[in-house]
FISEMI-11628 format. One record per residue (C-alpha): residue number from 1; x, y, z. Coordinates in steps of 0.05 Angstrom, whole numbers. Each point is the difference from the previous one (the first is absolute). Example, Ala and Ser with C-alpha at 12.3 -4.5 7.8 and 13.67 -1.06 7.14 Angstrom:
# residues 2
1 246 -90 156
2 27 69 -13
# end
This chain:
# residues 166
1 1009 2790 1038
2 -33 -66 -16
3 68 -36 2
4 15 30 69
5 -68 -13 29
6 -16 -69 -28
7 63 -32 -28
8 51 12 55
9 44 49 -37
10 18 36 64
11 65 29 -28
12 -39 48 -45
13 -25 36 63
14 68 36 6
15 -5 32 -69
16 -74 15 10
17 14 33 67
18 56 41 -30
19 -49 25 -52
20 -53 15 53
21 52 39 40
22 11 47 -59
23 -70 27 4
24 -1 76 7
25 -33 14 67
26 -15 70 26
27 55 28 44
28 -42 -3 64
29 -13 -74 -11
30 74 -14 -13
31 19 37 63
32 -50 -28 49
33 -14 -72 -21
34 25 -41 58
35 -21 -72 -12
36 -16 -47 -57
37 -56 -50 13
38 -15 -57 -49
39 -70 -27 -9
40 1 -67 38
41 -23 -66 -28
42 -44 -48 38
43 34 -59 34
44 -24 -52 -50
45 20 41 -61
46 68 16 30
47 10 -74 15
48 -22 -19 -70
49 43 53 -36
50 59 -1 49
51 9 76 -2
52 -39 65 -1
53 12 37 -65
54 -19 68 31
55 52 -12 55
56 53 -16 -51
57 -16 65 -37
58 0 39 66
59 69 -27 18
60 25 17 -70
61 -24 72 6
62 25 11 71
63 75 11 -12
64 -14 48 -57
65 -43 44 44
66 39 -14 64
67 -66 -15 35
68 -10 -63 43
69 -50 -55 -16
70 -48 -17 56
71 -23 -67 -27
72 -38 -17 64
73 -36 66 8
74 -61 -25 -37
75 -29 -70 4
76 -55 -35 -37
77 -47 -25 53
78 -43 -42 -45
79 9 -38 -63
80 -30 30 -62
81 -17 -28 -68
82 44 15 -59
83 -24 67 -29
84 16 -19 -73
85 -70 -18 -22
86 -41 42 49
87 -41 61 -19
88 20 68 29
89 -55 -4 54
90 18 -72 16
91 73 20 7
92 -17 54 50
93 -41 -48 43
94 53 -54 -6
95 54 42 33
96 -42 43 46
97 30 -3 70
98 51 -52 -23
99 59 39 29
100 20 27 68
101 61 32 32
102 22 -43 58
103 -2 36 67
104 76 -8 9
105 12 37 -66
106 -46 60 12
107 53 41 35
108 47 -7 -60
109 -55 25 -47
110 -29 55 44
111 3 66 -38
112 43 -28 -56
113 -3 8 -75
114 -3 -71 -27
115 9 -24 -71
116 -44 -60 -14
117 28 -47 -53
118 -40 -49 -43
119 15 -35 -65
120 -59 21 -43
121 -60 46 11
122 -65 -17 -35
123 -60 29 37
124 40 23 61
125 -43 -43 46
126 61 -33 33
127 38 65 6
128 -61 36 29
129 -10 -55 52
130 74 3 19
131 -2 76 4
132 -59 -3 47
133 37 -48 45
134 64 42 0
135 -39 63 17
136 -37 -37 56
137 69 -24 23
138 26 71 9
139 33 18 -66
140 -10 74 -18
141 10 -2 -76
142 -1 -59 -48
143 31 4 -69
144 -7 -60 -46
145 45 -29 -54
146 -10 -60 -45
147 39 -28 -58
148 -59 -7 -45
149 -71 23 -12
150 -53 -42 -33
151 -30 36 -60
152 -66 35 7
153 -54 -13 -54
154 12 69 -31
155 76 -5 -3
156 32 4 -68
157 39 -61 -21
158 73 4 -20
159 -18 -6 -74
160 -43 63 6
161 46 42 43
162 31 63 -27
163 70 -19 24
164 0 -61 -45
165 -13 43 -62
166 54 51 16
# end
């Protein structure tokens, strides 16, 4: 993930998306999901990086699920600080009301089951802010998928995991 996000290894998004697409979703989600929406970057971060890693992952998942990507259905309306070194409460405040659904995209989302795509989930502050915006924009159900999850303080490390000993 670090190589994709910070070192420009955009080609790894294809394999990562293929892996994300293999997740076992409940039948009702598989049948009714109608759009994939990536978490948008702010303008300055997009200009700096040159691409949105969540959008690359969304486009990699799309053909496997046969579900279209609506990359412009959610926009970041204000720049936010990098979340990397923020506390959980600071993260929530940092992204609060940072996203909106543009008026011209509301009809496409109205009543739909949307799958929100991000690269990594840590505290879920970004995902929660995006979900709020999508619901306000008319989406009926939001499912979320990420490639990675940051470890929680109580998580077992790989050295301590049962699967390593077996």
